[in-house]
C-alpha positions, 0 to 999 in steps of 0.5 A, a space after each residue: 586943610 590949609 588956608 591956601 587950599 581952602 582959598 583955592 577951592 571953587 564954589 560947588 558948580 550948579 547944573 542947568 537941566 534942560 526942562 523936561 517939558 521942553 523936550 519936544 520929542 519926549 513929550 510927543 512920544 509919551 503922548 503917542 504911547 499914552 494915546 495907544 494904551 488903555 486902562 492899567 497899561 496906560 497907568 503903568 507906562 505913565 508911572 514908569 516913565 515919570 519915575 524914570 525921568 525923576 530918577 534921571 534928574 536926581 542922578 544928575 544932581 537935581 534937587 528933589 523939589 525941582 525934580 518934582 516941579 519938572 515932572 509936573 510940568 512934563 505931565 502938563 506938556 504931555 496932557 496938552 499934546 494929547 489934547 492937541 492930537 485929539 483936536 487935530 483928529 477931530 478937525 480931519 474928521 
């Protein structure tokens, strides 16, 4: 490669990924589905959802370490949503 070609190449671009934990509709929908399911069905849904989201992030170029952190934060957000849903149910009686 010529010196001119090397100088004209730009640095690799980075992709900003919208945090999974901030995808409000996805968090809410996942919490509703988990609340509806029980036992092994809930486990299967949860593993499938997290695996698909992780694969999506990796396909977008997200580094594996960042992908794992995104999944953990998403899981925490869904857990908080489930707690909020049950708290509101209790308040309504």
